[in-house]
N, CA, C, O and the ligand as a Tripos MOL2 file, in Angstrom:
@<TRIPOS>MOLECULE
protein
  277   275    70     0     0
PROTEIN
NO_CHARGES

@<TRIPOS>ATOM
      1 N           1.1950   -4.4930    8.0110 N.3       1 MET1
      2 CA          0.1760   -3.7370    7.2910 C.3       1 MET1
      3 C           0.1470   -2.3050    7.7870 C.2       1 MET1
      4 O           0.3940   -2.0360    8.9630 O.2       1 MET1
      5 N          -0.1510   -1.4020    6.8920 N.am      2 GLY2
      6 CA         -0.1300   -0.0040    7.2880 C.3       2 GLY2
      7 C          -1.3830    0.7130    6.8510 C.2       2 GLY2
      8 O          -2.1000    0.2650    5.9550 O.2       2 GLY2
      9 N          -1.6310    1.8140    7.4880 N.am      3 ILE3
     10 CA         -2.7900    2.6130    7.0930 C.3       3 ILE3
     11 C          -2.3800    3.8730    6.3480 C.2       3 ILE3
     12 O          -3.2240    4.6650    5.9290 O.2       3 ILE3
     13 N          -1.0580    4.0500    6.1870 N.am      4 PHE4
     14 CA         -0.5680    5.1560    5.3740 C.3       4 PHE4
     15 C           0.3790    4.6390    4.3050 C.2       4 PHE4
     16 O           1.0700    3.6380    4.4950 O.2       4 PHE4
     17 N           0.3990    5.3280    3.1940 N.am      5 ALA5
     18 CA          1.3430    5.0360    2.1190 C.3       5 ALA5
     19 C           1.4870    6.3040    1.2990 C.2       5 ALA5
     20 O           0.7800    7.2860    1.5270 O.2       5 ALA5
     21 N           2.3920    6.2780    0.3580 N.am      6 TYR6
     22 CA          2.5170    7.4060   -0.5560 C.3       6 TYR6
     23 C           1.7760    7.1200   -1.8410 C.2       6 TYR6
     24 O           1.7700    5.9990   -2.3490 O.2       6 TYR6
     25 N           1.1520    8.1620   -2.3520 N.am      7 GLU7
     26 CA          0.3630    8.0060   -3.5620 C.3       7 GLU7
     27 C           1.2350    8.0310   -4.8170 C.2       7 GLU7
     28 O           0.8930    7.4440   -5.8430 O.2       7 GLU7
     29 N           2.3560    8.7160   -4.7100 N.am      8 ASP8
     30 CA          3.2280    8.8530   -5.8790 C.3       8 ASP8
     31 C           4.6000    8.2800   -5.5840 C.2       8 ASP8
     32 O           5.0240    8.1890   -4.4320 O.2       8 ASP8
     33 N           5.2790    7.8970   -6.6470 N.am      9 LYS9
     34 CA          6.5600    7.2270   -6.4710 C.3       9 LYS9
     35 C           7.6350    8.1390   -5.8980 C.2       9 LYS9
     36 O           8.6080    7.6590   -5.3170 O.2       9 LYS9
     37 N           7.4720    9.4420   -6.0530 N.am     10 LYS10
     38 CA          8.4370   10.3870   -5.4890 C.3      10 LYS10
     39 C           8.2250   10.5790   -3.9880 C.2      10 LYS10
     40 O           9.0110   11.2470   -3.3160 O.2      10 LYS10
     41 N           7.1640    9.9880   -3.4820 N.am     11 ARG11
     42 CA          6.8590   10.0580   -2.0530 C.3      11 ARG11
     43 C           6.6710   11.5000   -1.5790 C.2      11 ARG11
     44 O           7.2980   11.9370   -0.6140 O.2      11 ARG11
     45 N           5.8220   12.2080   -2.2560 N.am     12 THR12
     46 CA          5.5200   13.5730   -1.8310 C.3      12 THR12
     47 C           4.1060   13.6870   -1.2750 C.2      12 THR12
     48 O           3.8010   14.6380   -0.5560 O.2      12 THR12
     49 N           3.2500   12.7420   -1.5950 N.am     13 LYS13
     50 CA          1.8610   12.8420   -1.1550 C.3      13 LYS13
     51 C           1.4640   11.6170   -0.3400 C.2      13 LYS13
     52 O           1.2950   10.5170   -0.8670 O.2      13 LYS13
     53 N           1.3230   11.8460    0.9620 N.am     14 LYS14
     54 CA          0.9330   10.7680    1.8610 C.3      14 LYS14
     55 C          -0.5800   10.5880    1.7960 C.2      14 LYS14
     56 O          -1.3340   11.5550    1.6850 O.2      14 LYS14
     57 N          -0.9950    9.3610    1.8670 N.am     15 ILE15
     58 CA         -2.4220    9.0840    1.7580 C.3      15 ILE15
     59 C          -2.8000    8.0150    2.7840 C.2      15 ILE15
     60 O          -2.0240    7.0960    3.0460 O.2      15 ILE15
     61 N          -3.9750    8.1400    3.3500 N.am     16 SER16
     62 CA         -4.4320    7.1400    4.3130 C.3      16 SER16
     63 C          -5.4080    6.1870    3.6410 C.2      16 SER16
     64 O          -5.9080    6.4630    2.5500 O.2      16 SER16
     65 N          -5.6720    5.0790    4.2880 N.am     17 THR17
     66 CA         -6.6200    4.1190    3.7180 C.3      17 THR17
     67 C          -8.0030    4.7430    3.5690 C.2      17 THR17
     68 O          -8.7450    4.4010    2.6490 O.2      17 THR17
     69 N          -8.3480    5.6580    4.4720 N.am     18 ASN18
     70 CA         -9.6590    6.3030    4.3650 C.3      18 ASN18
     71 C          -9.8030    7.0560    3.0550 C.2      18 ASN18
     72 O         -10.8590    7.0450    2.4220 O.2      18 ASN18
     73 N          -8.7150    7.7120    2.6610 N.am     19 GLU19
     74 CA         -8.7460    8.4460    1.4030 C.3      19 GLU19
     75 C          -8.6160    7.4930    0.2220 C.2      19 GLU19
     76 O          -9.3150    7.6290   -0.7830 O.2      19 GLU19
     77 N          -7.7270    6.5420    0.3560 N.am     20 ALA20
     78 CA         -7.4270    5.6480   -0.7600 C.3      20 ALA20
     79 C          -8.6050    4.7320   -1.0860 C.2      20 ALA20
     80 O          -8.7810    4.3340   -2.2380 O.2      20 ALA20
     81 N          -9.3970    4.4020   -0.0970 N.am     21 SER21
     82 CA        -10.4840    3.4610   -0.3260 C.3      21 SER21
     83 C         -11.5100    3.9890   -1.3000 C.2      21 SER21
     84 O         -12.2640    3.2300   -1.9090 O.2      21 SER21
     85 N         -11.5280    5.2990   -1.4390 N.am     22 GLU22
     86 CA        -12.4830    5.8770   -2.3580 C.3      22 GLU22
     87 C         -11.9460    5.9160   -3.7870 C.2      22 GLU22
     88 O         -12.6720    6.2190   -4.7340 O.2      22 GLU22
     89 N         -10.6940    5.6120   -3.9150 N.am     23 LEU23
     90 CA        -10.0750    5.6040   -5.2360 C.3      23 LEU23
     91 C         -10.0490    4.1770   -5.7530 C.2      23 LEU23
     92 O         -10.5580    3.2550   -5.1160 O.2      23 LEU23
     93 N          -9.4550    4.0170   -6.9040 N.am     24 ASN24
     94 CA         -9.4030    2.7120   -7.5460 C.3      24 ASN24
     95 C          -8.5480    1.7190   -6.7430 C.2      24 ASN24
     96 O          -7.3850    2.0020   -6.4530 O.2      24 ASN24
     97 N          -9.0940    0.6060   -6.3990 N.am     25 ARG25
     98 CA         -8.3570   -0.3730   -5.6110 C.3      25 ARG25
     99 C          -7.2790   -1.1050   -6.4030 C.2      25 ARG25
    100 O          -6.4630   -1.8310   -5.8370 O.2      25 ARG25
    101 N          -7.2870   -0.9090   -7.6900 N.am     26 SER26
    102 CA         -6.2460   -1.5530   -8.4910 C.3      26 SER26
    103 C          -5.0050   -0.6640   -8.6100 C.2      26 SER26
    104 O          -3.9970   -1.0550   -9.1990 O.2      26 SER26
    105 N          -5.1020    0.5320   -8.0410 N.am     27 LYS27
    106 CA         -3.9810    1.4690   -8.1080 C.3      27 LYS27
    107 C          -2.8580    1.0410   -7.1680 C.2      27 LYS27
    108 O          -3.1000    0.4620   -6.1090 O.2      27 LYS27
    109 N          -1.6220    1.3390   -7.5800 N.am     28 TYR28
    110 CA         -0.4810    1.0340   -6.7310 C.3      28 TYR28
    111 C          -0.1110    2.2230   -5.8760 C.2      28 TYR28
    112 O          -0.1630    3.3670   -6.3260 O.2      28 TYR28
    113 N           0.2630    1.9460   -4.6390 N.am     29 TYR29
    114 CA          0.7970    2.9540   -3.7340 C.3      29 TYR29
    115 C           2.1940    2.5360   -3.3220 C.2      29 TYR29
    116 O           2.6420    1.4330   -3.6340 O.2      29 TYR29
    117 N           2.8870    3.4340   -2.6110 N.am     30 PHE30
    118 CA          4.2970    3.1810   -2.3340 C.3      30 PHE30
    119 C           4.5900    3.2300   -0.8440 C.2      30 PHE30
    120 O           3.9950    4.0030   -0.0930 O.2      30 PHE30
    121 N           5.5230    2.3840   -0.4420 N.am     31 CYS31
    122 CA          5.8770    2.2210    0.9740 C.3      31 CYS31
    123 C           6.4170    3.5120    1.5780 C.2      31 CYS31
    124 O           7.0790    4.2970    0.8970 O.2      31 CYS31
    125 N           6.1290    3.7280    2.8680 N.am     32 LEU32
    126 CA          6.6230    4.9100    3.5740 C.3      32 LEU32
    127 C           8.1350    4.8850    3.7620 C.2      32 LEU32
    128 O           8.7590    5.9360    3.9100 O.2      32 LEU32
    129 N           8.7120    3.7260    3.7590 N.am     33 ASN33
    130 CA         10.1520    3.5800    3.9480 C.3      33 ASN33
    131 C          10.8960    4.0110    2.6790 C.2      33 ASN33
    132 O          10.7270    3.3960    1.6260 O.2      33 ASN33
    133 N          11.7190    5.0650    2.7710 N.am     34 PRO34
    134 CA         12.3920    5.5660    1.5670 C.3      34 PRO34
    135 C          13.3710    4.5730    0.9590 C.2      34 PRO34
    136 O          13.7730    4.7210   -0.1960 O.2      34 PRO34
    137 N          13.7560    3.5640    1.7280 N.am     35 TYR35
    138 CA         14.6960    2.5680    1.2170 C.3      35 TYR35
    139 C          13.9860    1.3580    0.6160 C.2      35 TYR35
    140 O          14.6180    0.4440    0.0870 O.2      35 TYR35
    141 N          12.6730    1.3780    0.7120 N.am     36 CYS36
    142 CA         11.8920    0.2220    0.2630 C.3      36 CYS36
    143 C          11.0840    0.6080   -0.9760 C.2      36 CYS36
    144 O          10.3610    1.6040   -0.9750 O.2      36 CYS36
    145 N          11.2160   -0.1800   -2.0110 N.am     37 ASP37
    146 CA         10.5160    0.1100   -3.2620 C.3      37 ASP37
    147 C           9.2020   -0.6480   -3.3950 C.2      37 ASP37
    148 O           8.6480   -0.7460   -4.4900 O.2      37 ASP37
    149 N           8.7060   -1.1790   -2.2960 N.am     38 ALA38
    150 CA          7.5030   -2.0060   -2.3620 C.3      38 ALA38
    151 C           6.3260   -1.2330   -2.9490 C.2      38 ALA38
    152 O           6.1420   -0.0440   -2.6900 O.2      38 ALA38
    153 N           5.5570   -1.9290   -3.7280 N.am     39 GLU39
    154 CA          4.3110   -1.3760   -4.2440 C.3      39 GLU39
    155 C           3.1710   -1.9840   -3.4450 C.2      39 GLU39
    156 O           3.1300   -3.1900   -3.2020 O.2      39 GLU39
    157 N           2.2560   -1.1290   -3.0460 N.am     40 LEU40
    158 CA          1.1890   -1.5580   -2.1510 C.3      40 LEU40
    159 C          -0.1670   -1.3420   -2.7990 C.2      40 LEU40
    160 O          -0.3420   -0.4880   -3.6680 O.2      40 LEU40
    161 N          -1.0990   -2.1280   -2.3570 N.am     41 LYS41
    162 CA         -2.4750   -1.9200   -2.7790 C.3      41 LYS41
    163 C          -3.3690   -1.8250   -1.5570 C.2      41 LYS41
    164 O          -3.0360   -2.3250   -0.4820 O.2      41 LYS41
    165 N          -4.4930   -1.1860   -1.7350 N.am     42 VAL42
    166 CA         -5.4840   -1.1450   -0.6690 C.3      42 VAL42
    167 C          -6.1860   -2.4950   -0.6540 C.2      42 VAL42
    168 O          -6.6620   -2.9770   -1.6820 O.2      42 VAL42
    169 N          -6.2420   -3.0910    0.5190 N.am     43 THR43
    170 CA         -6.8550   -4.4020    0.5780 C.3      43 THR43
    171 C          -7.5110   -4.6470    1.9320 C.2      43 THR43
    172 O          -7.1680   -4.0120    2.9300 O.2      43 THR43
    173 N          -8.4320   -5.5530    1.9470 N.am     44 SER44
    174 CA         -8.9490   -6.0680    3.2030 C.3      44 SER44
    175 C          -9.0830   -7.5700    2.9970 C.2      44 SER44
    176 O          -9.4500   -8.0170    1.9100 O.2      44 SER44
    177 N          -8.7920   -8.3390    4.0170 N.am     45 VAL45
    178 CA         -8.7920   -9.7800    3.8730 C.3      45 VAL45
    179 C         -10.1820  -10.3200    4.1770 C.2      45 VAL45
    180 O         -10.6030  -10.3760    5.3320 O.2      45 VAL45
    181 N         -10.8730  -10.7080    3.1420 N.am     46 ASP46
    182 CA        -12.2080  -11.2810    3.2680 C.3      46 ASP46
    183 C         -13.1640  -10.3900    4.0410 C.2      46 ASP46
    184 O         -14.1320  -10.8680    4.6330 O.2      46 ASP46
    185 N         -12.8910   -9.1000    4.0320 N.am     47 GLY47
    186 CA        -13.7640   -8.1730    4.7130 C.3      47 GLY47
    187 C         -13.7320   -8.2510    6.2310 C.2      47 GLY47
    188 O         -14.5080   -7.5850    6.9150 O.2      47 GLY47
    189 N         -12.8250   -9.0730    6.7500 N.am     48 GLU48
    190 CA        -12.8000   -9.2430    8.2040 C.3      48 GLU48
    191 C         -11.8960   -8.2320    8.8930 C.2      48 GLU48
    192 O         -12.0750   -7.9200   10.0710 O.2      48 GLU48
    193 N         -10.9340   -7.7320    8.1530 N.am     49 GLN49
    194 CA        -10.0220   -6.7610    8.7250 C.3      49 GLN49
    195 C         -10.3090   -5.3990    8.1460 C.2      49 GLN49
    196 O         -10.9020   -5.2640    7.0760 O.2      49 GLN49
    197 N          -9.8760   -4.3940    8.8750 N.am     50 LYS50
    198 CA         -9.9310   -3.0460    8.3290 C.3      50 LYS50
    199 C          -9.0490   -2.9880    7.0900 C.2      50 LYS50
    200 O          -8.0540   -3.7050    6.9850 O.2      50 LYS50
    201 N          -9.4200   -2.1460    6.1790 N.am     51 ILE51
    202 CA         -8.5900   -2.0290    4.9870 C.3      51 ILE51
    203 C          -7.2260   -1.4680    5.3470 C.2      51 ILE51
    204 O          -7.0910   -0.6670    6.2720 O.2      51 ILE51
    205 N          -6.2400   -1.8900    4.6170 N.am     52 HIS52
    206 CA         -4.8830   -1.4570    4.8790 C.3      52 HIS52
    207 C          -4.0790   -1.5340    3.5900 C.2      52 HIS52
    208 O          -4.5310   -2.0900    2.5890 O.2      52 HIS52
    209 N          -2.8850   -0.9710    3.6350 N.am     53 PHE53
    210 CA         -1.9890   -1.0630    2.4920 C.3      53 PHE53
    211 C          -1.1470   -2.3190    2.6520 C.2      53 PHE53
    212 O          -0.6090   -2.5990    3.7240 O.2      53 PHE53
    213 N          -1.0470   -3.0590    1.5730 N.am     54 ARG54
    214 CA         -0.2990   -4.2950    1.6660 C.3      54 ARG54
    215 C           0.4330   -4.5500    0.3580 C.2      54 ARG54
    216 O          -0.0730   -4.2750   -0.7300 O.2      54 ARG54
    217 N           1.6360   -5.0810    0.4990 N.am     55 GLY55
    218 CA          2.4030   -5.4430   -0.6850 C.3      55 GLY55
    219 C           2.5700   -6.9380   -0.7620 C.2      55 GLY55
    220 O           2.1880   -7.6670    0.1530 O.2      55 GLY55
    221 N           3.1360   -7.3850   -1.8460 N.am     56 GLY56
    222 CA          3.4480   -8.8010   -1.9670 C.3      56 GLY56
    223 C           2.5140   -9.5620   -2.8730 C.2      56 GLY56
    224 O           1.5270   -9.0260   -3.3750 O.2      56 GLY56
    225 N           2.8400  -10.8090   -3.0700 N.am     57 SER57
    226 CA          2.1640  -11.6140   -4.0730 C.3      57 SER57
    227 C           0.6740  -11.8030   -3.7990 C.2      57 SER57
    228 O          -0.1100  -11.9630   -4.7340 O.2      57 SER57
    229 N           0.2820  -11.7870   -2.5400 N.am     58 LYS58
    230 CA         -1.1290  -12.0250   -2.2230 C.3      58 LYS58
    231 C          -2.0420  -10.9330   -2.7480 C.2      58 LYS58
    232 O          -3.2170  -11.1670   -3.0280 O.2      58 LYS58
    233 N          -1.4870   -9.7400   -2.8760 N.am     59 THR59
    234 CA         -2.3120   -8.6570   -3.3890 C.3      59 THR59
    235 C          -1.9720   -8.3370   -4.8370 C.2      59 THR59
    236 O          -2.5410   -7.4160   -5.4230 O.2      59 THR59
    237 N          -1.0540   -9.0890   -5.4100 N.am     60 GLY60
    238 CA         -0.7570   -8.9100   -6.8220 C.3      60 GLY60
    239 C           0.1420   -7.7310   -7.1290 C.2      60 GLY60
    240 O           0.2260   -7.3030   -8.2800 O.2      60 GLY60
    241 N           0.8230   -7.1910   -6.1090 N.am     61 THR61
    242 CA          1.7490   -6.0950   -6.3930 C.3      61 THR61
    243 C           3.0280   -6.6620   -6.9830 C.2      61 THR61
    244 O           3.3380   -7.8430   -6.8330 O.2      61 THR61
    245 N           3.7450   -5.8060   -7.6440 N.am     62 ARG62
    246 CA          4.9210   -6.2770   -8.3770 C.3      62 ARG62
    247 C           6.1780   -6.3150   -7.5430 C.2      62 ARG62
    248 O           7.1140   -7.0510   -7.8570 O.2      62 ARG62
    249 N           6.2110   -5.5160   -6.4650 N.am     63 LYS63
    250 CA          7.4150   -5.4870   -5.6230 C.3      63 LYS63
    251 C           7.0190   -5.6300   -4.1660 C.2      63 LYS63
    252 O           6.0790   -4.9880   -3.6970 O.2      63 LYS63
    253 N           7.7470   -6.4780   -3.4600 N.am     64 GLU64
    254 CA          7.4710   -6.6830   -2.0470 C.3      64 GLU64
    255 C           8.3950   -5.8110   -1.1900 C.2      64 GLU64
    256 O           9.3680   -5.2360   -1.6780 O.2      64 GLU64
    257 N           8.0560   -5.7310    0.1060 N.am     65 HIS65
    258 CA          8.9010   -4.9910    1.0310 C.3      65 HIS65
    259 C          10.2750   -5.6400    1.1420 C.2      65 HIS65
    260 O          10.4380   -6.8480    0.9710 O.2      65 HIS65
    261 N          11.2510   -4.7940    1.4330 N.am     66 ILE66
    262 CA         12.5760   -5.3160    1.7430 C.3      66 ILE66
    263 C          12.5270   -5.9750    3.1200 C.2      66 ILE66
    264 O          11.5380   -5.8410    3.8400 O.2      66 ILE66
    265 N          13.5910   -6.6830    3.4830 N.am     67 ASP67
    266 CA         13.6250   -7.3340    4.7800 C.3      67 ASP67
    267 C          13.4810   -6.3040    5.9030 C.2      67 ASP67
    268 O          14.0080   -5.1950    5.8130 O.2      67 ASP67
    269 N          12.7770   -6.6800    6.9380 N.am     68 ASN68
    270 CA         12.5910   -5.8470    8.1250 C.3      68 ASN68
    271 C          11.8180   -4.5600    7.8690 C.2      68 ASN68
    272 O          11.9260   -3.5960    8.6280 O.2      68 ASN68
    273 N          11.0640   -4.5540    6.8280 N.am     69 CYS69
    274 CA         10.2350   -3.3810    6.5770 C.3      69 CYS69
    275 C           8.7860   -3.7340    6.8620 C.2      69 CYS69
    276 O           7.9040   -2.8880    6.7160 O.2      69 CYS69
    277 ZN          8.3040   -1.3580    2.6720 Zn       70 ZN70
@<TRIPOS>BOND
     1     1     2 1
     2     2     3 1
     3     3     4 2
     4     3     5 am
     5     5     6 1
     6     6     7 1
     7     7     8 2
     8     7     9 am
     9     9    10 1
    10    10    11 1
    11    11    12 2
    12    11    13 am
    13    13    14 1
    14    14    15 1
    15    15    16 2
    16    15    17 am
    17    17    18 1
    18    18    19 1
    19    19    20 2
    20    19    21 am
    21    21    22 1
    22    22    23 1
    23    23    24 2
    24    23    25 am
    25    25    26 1
    26    26    27 1
    27    27    28 2
    28    27    29 am
    29    29    30 1
    30    30    31 1
    31    31    32 2
    32    31    33 am
    33    33    34 1
    34    34    35 1
    35    35    36 2
    36    35    37 am
    37    37    38 1
    38    38    39 1
    39    39    40 2
    40    39    41 am
    41    41    42 1
    42    42    43 1
    43    43    44 2
    44    43    45 am
    45    45    46 1
    46    46    47 1
    47    47    48 2
    48    47    49 am
    49    49    50 1
    50    50    51 1
    51    51    52 2
    52    51    53 am
    53    53    54 1
    54    54    55 1
    55    55    56 2
    56    55    57 am
    57    57    58 1
    58    58    59 1
    59    59    60 2
    60    59    61 am
    61    61    62 1
    62    62    63 1
    63    63    64 2
    64    63    65 am
    65    65    66 1
    66    66    67 1
    67    67    68 2
    68    67    69 am
    69    69    70 1
    70    70    71 1
    71    71    72 2
    72    71    73 am
    73    73    74 1
    74    74    75 1
    75    75    76 2
    76    75    77 am
    77    77    78 1
    78    78    79 1
    79    79    80 2
    80    79    81 am
    81    81    82 1
    82    82    83 1
    83    83    84 2
    84    83    85 am
    85    85    86 1
    86    86    87 1
    87    87    88 2
    88    87    89 am
    89    89    90 1
    90    90    91 1
    91    91    92 2
    92    91    93 am
    93    93    94 1
    94    94    95 1
    95    95    96 2
    96    95    97 am
    97    97    98 1
    98    98    99 1
    99    99   100 2
   100    99   101 am
   101   101   102 1
   102   102   103 1
   103   103   104 2
   104   103   105 am
   105   105   106 1
   106   106   107 1
   107   107   108 2
   108   107   109 am
   109   109   110 1
   110   110   111 1
   111   111   112 2
   112   111   113 am
   113   113   114 1
   114   114   115 1
   115   115   116 2
   116   115   117 am
   117   117   118 1
   118   118   119 1
   119   119   120 2
   120   119   121 am
   121   121   122 1
   122   122   123 1
   123   123   124 2
   124   123   125 am
   125   125   126 1
   126   126   127 1
   127   127   128 2
   128   127   129 am
   129   129   130 1
   130   130   131 1
   131   131   132 2
   132   131   133 am
   133   133   134 1
   134   134   135 1
   135   135   136 2
   136   135   137 am
   137   137   138 1
   138   138   139 1
   139   139   140 2
   140   139   141 am
   141   141   142 1
   142   142   143 1
   143   143   144 2
   144   143   145 am
   145   145   146 1
   146   146   147 1
   147   147   148 2
   148   147   149 am
   149   149   150 1
   150   150   151 1
   151   151   152 2
   152   151   153 am
   153   153   154 1
   154   154   155 1
   155   155   156 2
   156   155   157 am
   157   157   158 1
   158   158   159 1
   159   159   160 2
   160   159   161 am
   161   161   162 1
   162   162   163 1
   163   163   164 2
   164   163   165 am
   165   165   166 1
   166   166   167 1
   167   167   168 2
   168   167   169 am
   169   169   170 1
   170   170   171 1
   171   171   172 2
   172   171   173 am
   173   173   174 1
   174   174   175 1
   175   175   176 2
   176   175   177 am
   177   177   178 1
   178   178   179 1
   179   179   180 2
   180   179   181 am
   181   181   182 1
   182   182   183 1
   183   183   184 2
   184   183   185 am
   185   185   186 1
   186   186   187 1
   187   187   188 2
   188   187   189 am
   189   189   190 1
   190   190   191 1
   191   191   192 2
   192   191   193 am
   193   193   194 1
   194   194   195 1
   195   195   196 2
   196   195   197 am
   197   197   198 1
   198   198   199 1
   199   199   200 2
   200   199   201 am
   201   201   202 1
   202   202   203 1
   203   203   204 2
   204   203   205 am
   205   205   206 1
   206   206   207 1
   207   207   208 2
   208   207   209 am
   209   209   210 1
   210   210   211 1
   211   211   212 2
   212   211   213 am
   213   213   214 1
   214   214   215 1
   215   215   216 2
   216   215   217 am
   217   217   218 1
   218   218   219 1
   219   219   220 2
   220   219   221 am
   221   221   222 1
   222   222   223 1
   223   223   224 2
   224   223   225 am
   225   225   226 1
   226   226   227 1
   227   227   228 2
   228   227   229 am
   229   229   230 1
   230   230   231 1
   231   231   232 2
   232   231   233 am
   233   233   234 1
   234   234   235 1
   235   235   236 2
   236   235   237 am
   237   237   238 1
   238   238   239 1
   239   239   240 2
   240   239   241 am
   241   241   242 1
   242   242   243 1
   243   243   244 2
   244   243   245 am
   245   245   246 1
   246   246   247 1
   247   247   248 2
   248   247   249 am
   249   249   250 1
   250   250   251 1
   251   251   252 2
   252   251   253 am
   253   253   254 1
   254   254   255 1
   255   255   256 2
   256   255   257 am
   257   257   258 1
   258   258   259 1
   259   259   260 2
   260   259   261 am
   261   261   262 1
   262   262   263 1
   263   263   264 2
   264   263   265 am
   265   265   266 1
   266   266   267 1
   267   267   268 2
   268   267   269 am
   269   269   270 1
   270   270   271 1
   271   271   272 2
   272   271   273 am
   273   273   274 1
   274   274   275 1
   275   275   276 2
@<TRIPOS>SUBSTRUCTURE
     1 MET1         2 RESIDUE 1 A MET
     2 GLY2         6 RESIDUE 1 A GLY
     3 ILE3        10 RESIDUE 1 A ILE
     4 PHE4        14 RESIDUE 1 A PHE
     5 ALA5        18 RESIDUE 1 A ALA
     6 TYR6        22 RESIDUE 1 A TYR
     7 GLU7        26 RESIDUE 1 A GLU
     8 ASP8        30 RESIDUE 1 A ASP
     9 LYS9        34 RESIDUE 1 A LYS
    10 LYS10       38 RESIDUE 1 A LYS
    11 ARG11       42 RESIDUE 1 A ARG
    12 THR12       46 RESIDUE 1 A THR
    13 LYS13       50 RESIDUE 1 A LYS
    14 LYS14       54 RESIDUE 1 A LYS
    15 ILE15       58 RESIDUE 1 A ILE
    16 SER16       62 RESIDUE 1 A SER
    17 THR17       66 RESIDUE 1 A THR
    18 ASN18       70 RESIDUE 1 A ASN
    19 GLU19       74 RESIDUE 1 A GLU
    20 ALA20       78 RESIDUE 1 A ALA
    21 SER21       82 RESIDUE 1 A SER
    22 GLU22       86 RESIDUE 1 A GLU
    23 LEU23       90 RESIDUE 1 A LEU
    24 ASN24       94 RESIDUE 1 A ASN
    25 ARG25       98 RESIDUE 1 A ARG
    26 SER26      102 RESIDUE 1 A SER
    27 LYS27      106 RESIDUE 1 A LYS
    28 TYR28      110 RESIDUE 1 A TYR
    29 TYR29      114 RESIDUE 1 A TYR
    30 PHE30      118 RESIDUE 1 A PHE
    31 CYS31      122 RESIDUE 1 A CYS
    32 LEU32      126 RESIDUE 1 A LEU
    33 ASN33      130 RESIDUE 1 A ASN
    34 PRO34      134 RESIDUE 1 A PRO
    35 TYR35      138 RESIDUE 1 A TYR
    36 CYS36      142 RESIDUE 1 A CYS
    37 ASP37      146 RESIDUE 1 A ASP
    38 ALA38      150 RESIDUE 1 A ALA
    39 GLU39      154 RESIDUE 1 A GLU
    40 LEU40      158 RESIDUE 1 A LEU
    41 LYS41      162 RESIDUE 1 A LYS
    42 VAL42      166 RESIDUE 1 A VAL
    43 THR43      170 RESIDUE 1 A THR
    44 SER44      174 RESIDUE 1 A SER
    45 VAL45      178 RESIDUE 1 A VAL
    46 ASP46      182 RESIDUE 1 A ASP
    47 GLY47      186 RESIDUE 1 A GLY
    48 GLU48      190 RESIDUE 1 A GLU
    49 GLN49      194 RESIDUE 1 A GLN
    50 LYS50      198 RESIDUE 1 A LYS
    51 ILE51      202 RESIDUE 1 A ILE
    52 HIS52      206 RESIDUE 1 A HIS
    53 PHE53      210 RESIDUE 1 A PHE
    54 ARG54      214 RESIDUE 1 A ARG
    55 GLY55      218 RESIDUE 1 A GLY
    56 GLY56      222 RESIDUE 1 A GLY
    57 SER57      226 RESIDUE 1 A SER
    58 LYS58      230 RESIDUE 1 A LYS
    59 THR59      234 RESIDUE 1 A THR
    60 GLY60      238 RESIDUE 1 A GLY
    61 THR61      242 RESIDUE 1 A THR
    62 ARG62      246 RESIDUE 1 A ARG
    63 LYS63      250 RESIDUE 1 A LYS
    64 GLU64      254 RESIDUE 1 A GLU
    65 HIS65      258 RESIDUE 1 A HIS
    66 ILE66      262 RESIDUE 1 A ILE
    67 ASP67      266 RESIDUE 1 A ASP
    68 ASN68      270 RESIDUE 1 A ASN
    69 CYS69      274 RESIDUE 1 A CYS
    70 ZN70       277 GROUP 0 **** ****
């Protein structure tokens, strides 16, 4: 899980969870790894964890991280 991601697919605008949390939680963000096409969403698990960017089926994103990312 990460606290930073890119707001745009071209990876020009980095955004933190603090900033992203004020935006629409259904919006997709993009992985910091330039080789990884994962789409991330802002999420917190049952409110017990700090919000973070997460990809994969549990958050309903369309693309997961590549291996070792
Ligand atoms: Zn990734």
